[in-house]
C-alpha positions as CSV (number, residue, x, y, z in Angstrom):
1,X,-50.9,43.2,52.3
2,X,-53.0,40.3,51.3
3,X,-52.7,41.5,47.8
4,X,-49.0,41.7,48.0
5,X,-48.8,38.1,49.4
6,X,-51.2,36.9,46.7
7,X,-49.0,38.6,44.0
8,X,-45.9,37.0,45.5
9,X,-47.4,33.6,45.6
10,X,-48.7,34.1,42.0
11,X,-45.2,35.3,40.9
12,X,-43.6,32.3,42.7
13,X,-46.0,30.0,40.9
14,X,-45.2,31.6,37.6
15,X,-41.4,31.5,38.4
16,X,-41.8,27.9,39.4
17,X,-43.6,27.1,36.2
18,X,-40.9,28.8,34.2
19,X,-38.2,26.8,36.0
20,X,-40.1,23.6,35.5
21,X,-40.6,24.3,31.8
22,X,-36.9,25.2,31.4
23,X,-36.0,22.0,33.3
24,X,-38.3,19.9,31.1
25,X,-36.9,21.5,27.9
26,X,-33.3,21.0,29.1
27,X,-34.1,17.3,29.9
28,X,-35.5,16.8,26.4
29,X,-32.5,18.5,24.8
30,X,-30.2,16.3,26.9
31,X,-32.2,13.1,26.0
32,X,-32.2,13.9,22.3
33,X,-28.4,14.7,22.4
34,X,-27.8,11.4,24.3
35,X,-30.0,9.5,21.8
36,X,-28.2,11.0,18.8
37,X,-24.8,10.3,20.3
38,X,-25.8,6.7,21.1
39,X,-27.0,6.2,17.6
40,X,-23.8,7.7,16.2
41,X,-21.6,5.4,18.3
42,X,-23.7,2.3,18.2
43,X,-25.1,2.3,14.6
44,X,-23.5,4.9,12.3
45,X,-19.9,4.7,13.3
46,X,-19.6,0.8,13.0
47,X,-21.5,1.1,9.7
48,X,-19.1,3.7,8.4
49,X,-16.1,1.6,9.5
50,X,-17.6,-1.4,7.7
51,X,-18.1,0.7,4.5
52,X,-14.4,1.8,4.7
53,X,-13.2,-1.8,5.1
54,X,-15.3,-2.9,2.1
55,X,-13.9,0.0,0.0
56,X,-10.3,-0.9,1.0
57,X,-11.0,-4.6,0.0
58,X,-12.4,-3.6,-3.3
59,X,-9.5,-1.3,-4.1
60,X,-7.0,-4.1,-3.2
61,X,-8.9,-6.5,-5.4
62,X,-9.0,-4.0,-8.2
63,X,-5.3,-3.4,-7.9
64,X,-4.7,-7.2,-8.2
65,X,-6.7,-7.4,-11.5
66,X,-4.5,-6.1,-14.2
67,X,-5.7,-5.5,-17.8
68,X,-4.2,-8.0,-20.3
69,X,-1.6,-6.2,-22.3
70,X,-2.3,-5.9,-26.0
71,X,0.7,-8.2,-26.9
72,X,-0.6,-10.9,-24.6
73,X,-4.0,-11.2,-26.2
74,X,-4.7,-14.2,-28.4
75,X,-6.3,-13.5,-31.8
76,X,-8.8,-15.6,-33.6
77,X,-7.5,-19.0,-34.8
78,X,-7.9,-20.9,-38.1
79,X,-7.0,-24.6,-38.1
80,X,-5.4,-26.1,-41.1
81,X,-6.1,-29.8,-41.3
82,X,-3.6,-32.6,-41.5
83,X,-1.5,-32.9,-44.7
84,X,1.4,-35.1,-45.8
85,X,4.3,-33.7,-47.9
86,X,7.2,-35.5,-49.5
87,X,10.5,-33.7,-48.6
88,X,13.9,-33.7,-50.3
89,X,16.0,-36.7,-49.2
90,X,19.4,-37.8,-50.4
91,X,19.3,-41.5,-49.4
92,X,15.6,-42.4,-49.1
93,X,12.1,-41.0,-49.4
94,X,11.1,-38.9,-46.5
95,X,7.8,-37.2,-45.7
96,X,6.3,-34.7,-43.2
97,X,2.8,-35.2,-41.7
98,X,1.7,-32.0,-40.1
99,X,-1.2,-29.8,-39.1
100,X,-1.1,-26.3,-37.8
101,X,-3.1,-23.3,-36.6
102,X,-2.9,-19.7,-37.8
103,X,-3.4,-17.0,-35.2
104,X,-4.9,-13.9,-36.9
105,X,-4.7,-10.3,-35.9
106,X,-8.5,-9.6,-36.2
107,X,-11.8,-11.4,-36.6
108,X,-12.5,-10.0,-40.1
109,X,-9.4,-11.8,-41.4
110,X,-11.0,-15.3,-40.8
111,X,-13.3,-14.9,-43.9
112,X,-10.4,-14.1,-46.1
113,X,-8.3,-16.9,-44.8
114,X,-11.1,-19.4,-45.4
115,X,-11.6,-18.1,-48.9
116,X,-7.8,-18.3,-49.6
117,X,-7.3,-21.7,-48.0
118,X,-6.3,-23.4,-51.3
119,X,-3.6,-20.7,-51.7
120,X,-2.5,-21.2,-48.1
121,X,-2.3,-25.0,-48.4
122,X,-0.4,-24.6,-51.7
123,X,2.1,-22.3,-50.1
124,X,2.6,-24.7,-47.2
125,X,3.1,-27.7,-49.4
126,X,5.6,-26.0,-51.7
127,X,7.6,-24.5,-48.8
128,X,7.8,-27.7,-46.7
129,X,8.3,-29.8,-49.8
130,X,11.5,-27.9,-50.6
131,X,13.1,-28.6,-47.2
132,X,15.4,-31.4,-46.5
133,X,15.1,-34.1,-43.8
134,X,18.0,-32.5,-41.9
135,X,16.5,-29.0,-42.0
136,X,13.3,-30.2,-40.4
137,X,14.8,-32.3,-37.6
138,X,15.8,-29.6,-35.2
139,X,13.9,-26.7,-33.5
140,X,15.7,-24.1,-35.5
141,X,14.5,-25.6,-38.8
142,X,10.9,-25.7,-37.5
143,X,11.1,-22.1,-36.4
144,X,12.5,-21.2,-39.8
145,X,9.6,-22.9,-41.6
146,X,7.1,-21.1,-39.4
147,X,8.7,-17.7,-40.1
148,X,8.8,-18.4,-43.9
149,X,5.1,-19.6,-43.9
150,X,4.0,-16.5,-41.9
151,X,5.8,-14.2,-44.4
152,X,4.4,-16.1,-47.5
153,X,0.8,-16.1,-46.2
154,X,0.9,-12.5,-45.1
155,X,2.1,-11.5,-48.6
156,X,-1.3,-12.4,-50.2
157,X,-3.7,-11.5,-47.3
158,X,-5.3,-8.1,-47.8
159,X,-7.7,-7.6,-44.8
160,X,-5.4,-8.6,-42.0
161,X,-2.3,-10.6,-41.1
162,X,-1.2,-13.8,-39.5
163,X,0.4,-12.9,-36.2
164,X,1.6,-16.4,-35.3
165,X,1.7,-20.0,-36.6
166,X,1.4,-22.9,-34.2
167,X,2.4,-26.5,-35.2
168,X,-0.2,-28.7,-33.7
169,X,1.2,-31.9,-35.2
170,X,4.5,-32.3,-37.0
171,X,6.1,-35.7,-37.8
172,X,9.2,-36.1,-40.0
173,X,10.0,-39.5,-41.2
C-alpha cells in the first residue's frame, strides 16, 4: 500500500508539474499575444495611418501640379536691338523707333538667326519702311506688321521657325 501511495503522490507531483508547465506556457503565449496586440495598436497602426495621410497629401499635391501644355511653353528668344526707320508720310516726315524679340521654336535655330541677323534687320527695315503713319498707329496695323515679319523671316530660315514676335519698344512719330 505504501507503494501505491508513493506512486499516487509521484503521479500527483508529475500531474502538478504538467499543469504548472501548461499554465506557464499559456501565460507566456498570453503575454506575447498581448504584447503584439499592444505594439500593433500603439505603434504600428498610428504609423500606418500617418503613412496613408502622407500618401493622400502627396497625391493631392501631385494632382495640383499640372504639366505645362506644349503650346504654353516659351521658346528661346533673340533680341533685335533698337532701330529707326523712315516711314511713308503724306504731309511730313515720320519715323518709327522700335526694338523687338523673336521667339523661336527650338534652341538650334538661335545660331542660324544670329548668322542671318543682317537679312532679318533688312527685312524689318524694308517692311516697316513701306508702311504709312496711319497704318502703324493702331493695334491692328501693329499686328499686321508682326504677322508679315514672321512670315518673311520664316521664309529664309532653314533649321527652325519664328513662333512669335514681341514688340519691346515701338514709337511712331
